[in-house]
C-alpha positions in Angstrom: -10.0 -13.2 -17.4 -13.5 -12.0 -17.3 -14.4 -8.3 -18.2 -17.3 -7.2 -15.9 -20.0 -4.8 -17.0 -21.9 -2.5 -14.8 -24.6 -4.3 -12.8 -23.1 -7.8 -13.4 -22.9 -10.6 -10.8 -20.2 -13.2 -11.2 -19.7 -16.4 -9.2 -16.0 -16.3 -8.3 -15.9 -20.1 -7.7 -16.5 -20.6 -11.4 -13.5 -18.5 -12.3 -10.7 -20.3 -10.4 -9.8 -23.6 -8.7 -7.3 -21.8 -6.4 -8.1 -21.7 -2.8 -7.1 -18.9 -0.4 -7.5 -15.2 -0.4 -8.5 -12.9 -3.2 -6.7 -9.6 -4.0 -8.8 -6.7 -5.1 -7.0 -3.8 -6.6 -8.2 -0.3 -7.6 -5.9 1.3 -10.1 -5.9 4.7 -11.8 -3.8 7.3 -13.6 -3.9 10.9 -12.4 -3.1 13.2 -15.3 -1.9 15.9 -12.8 0.4 13.3 -11.2 -0.7 14.4 -7.7 -3.9 12.5 -7.0 -4.6 9.8 -4.5 -7.6 7.6 -3.9 -8.0 6.1 -0.4 -9.5 2.6 -0.5 -11.8 1.5 2.4 -13.7 -1.7 3.1 -16.9 -2.3 5.1 -17.9 -5.7 6.3 -21.7 -5.7 6.5 -24.3 -8.2 7.8 -27.6 -9.4 6.2 -29.3 -6.1 7.1 -26.6 -4.1 5.4 -25.1 -2.8 8.7 -21.5 -2.7 9.9 -21.4 -4.4 13.2 -18.8 -2.0 14.8 -16.0 0.3 13.9 -13.8 -2.9 13.8 -15.6 -3.9 10.6 -14.5 -0.7 8.8 -11.0 -1.0 7.2 -9.2 2.1 6.0 -5.8 3.8 6.1 -5.9 4.3 10.0 -7.2 0.8 10.6 -5.6 -1.3 7.8 -7.0 -4.7 8.8 -9.8 -6.4 10.7 -8.9 -7.9 14.0 -8.8 -11.4 12.5 -6.9 -10.1 9.4 -9.5 -11.6 7.1 -9.5 -8.3 5.3 -6.2 -6.3 5.0 -5.2 -3.2 3.1 -1.9 -4.1 1.3 -1.2 -0.5 0.4 -0.6 1.8 -2.5 2.0 1.0 -5.1 3.1 2.7 -8.3 2.3 0.8 -11.6 3.9 1.2 -15.0 1.3 4.0 -15.8 -0.2 5.2 -12.5 -1.1 4.0 -9.0 -2.8 1.0 -7.5 -4.3 0.3 -4.0 -4.7 -3.4 -3.1 -6.8 -5.3 -0.6 -6.4 -8.9 0.5 -9.8 -10.6 1.3 -9.7 -14.1 2.8 -13.4 -15.2 2.4 -12.8 -18.4 4.4 -11.7 -16.4 7.4 -14.5 -13.7 7.4 -16.8 -14.1 10.4 -20.1 -16.0 9.5 -22.4 -13.0 10.3 -20.7 -10.9 7.5 -22.7 -11.2 4.3 -21.0 -8.6 2.1 -17.5 -7.1 1.8 -18.1 -3.6 0.3 -15.2 -2.1 -1.6 -15.1 1.7 -1.7 -12.7 4.6 -2.1 -12.6 8.4 -1.5 -10.7 11.4 -2.7 -10.0 14.6 -0.8 -9.4 18.4 -1.2 -12.0 18.8 -3.9 -10.7 16.0 -6.1 -13.2 13.8 -7.9 -13.1 10.3 -9.4 -13.9 11.9 -12.8 -10.4 13.5 -12.6 -8.7 10.1 -12.8 -8.0 8.2 -16.0 -8.1 4.5 -16.5 -10.0 3.8 -13.3 -10.2 0.0 -12.9 -11.0 -2.6 -10.4 -9.4 -6.1 -10.7 -9.8 -9.2 -8.7 -7.0 -11.9 -8.6 -7.0 -15.3 -7.0 -4.4 -16.6 -4.5 -2.2 -17.8 -7.3 -2.0 -14.2 -8.7 -4.2 -14.9 -11.8 -6.4 -12.0 -12.7 -10.0 -13.3 -12.6 -11.9 -10.3 -13.5 -11.5 -6.6 -14.4 -14.0 -3.8 -14.3 -13.3 -0.5 -16.1 -15.1 2.3 -14.3 -16.1 4.7 -17.1 -19.0 6.5 -15.4 -17.1 8.3 -12.6 -17.8 12.0 -12.6 -18.1 14.4 -9.7 -18.1 11.8 -6.9 -15.6 12.3 -4.1 -16.5 8.9 -2.7 -17.5 5.8 -4.7 -18.7 2.3 -4.0 -16.9 0.1 -6.6 -18.5 -3.2 -5.8 -18.9 -5.9 -3.2 -18.0 -9.5 -2.6 -21.3 -11.1 -1.6 -21.0 -14.1 0.7 -24.7 -14.9 0.6 -25.9 -17.9 2.5 -22.5 -19.5 2.9 -22.5 -22.8 4.6 -19.2 -24.1 5.9 -16.9 -25.6 4.8 -17.3 -24.1 1.3 -18.4 -20.4 1.3 -20.5 -19.2 -1.6 -18.9 -16.1 -3.1 -19.8 -13.8 -5.9 -18.7 -10.4 -7.1 -21.3 -7.7 -7.7 -20.6 -4.3 -9.2 -21.8 -1.6 -6.9 -23.1 1.8 -7.9 -21.8 5.3 -7.5 -22.8 7.1 -4.4 -25.6 9.6 -5.0 -24.3 13.2 -4.9 -21.1 14.4 -3.3 -20.0 12.2 -0.3 -17.3 13.4 2.1 -14.9 10.5 2.8 -14.9 7.2 4.7 -16.9 8.5 7.6 -19.9 8.9 5.3 -19.7 5.2 4.2 -19.8 4.2 7.8 -22.8 6.3 8.4 -24.5 4.9 5.3 -24.1 1.5 6.8 -25.0 2.5 10.4 -21.9 1.2 12.1 -22.6 -0.2 15.5 -26.3 0.5 15.4 -28.5 -2.6 15.4 
């Protein structure tokens, strides 16, 4: 297992020989026992744009039409909560260059209010390939945790790497803001 640091890029093909989808999980502990984080995913092209609303995966639209990206849902863990995403890089449409992993909180809750905020990526065999502990969350209500970069992927073997994203600047109000940041449907 590889421990990521902020700003790192990691070639996923060098971490596993397993083929098939990856599972990305965001986990946390809420000391109050009441907090939730809602994961969302944006599929963006080379210009950083979401092609349409269909490329925005969130709780009301839990999968892309081709099911290359699917929310697997929240689950309790031994110490807190986890929200998981299944990403099948081989099934993602060719025009998609990045799969952006984000999350948001509501009702004034911030990511700084969560303990042990962590992102993990596992291969199709269930082996944890990398973890990233998010220690710099503070007043953000929405956060971009990282992205799977597909780069110039030629078929049949897609290039894939994980790149840690950065926190959104200032308070952001939920998933709609992510979509606006990536100009969904505007070319």
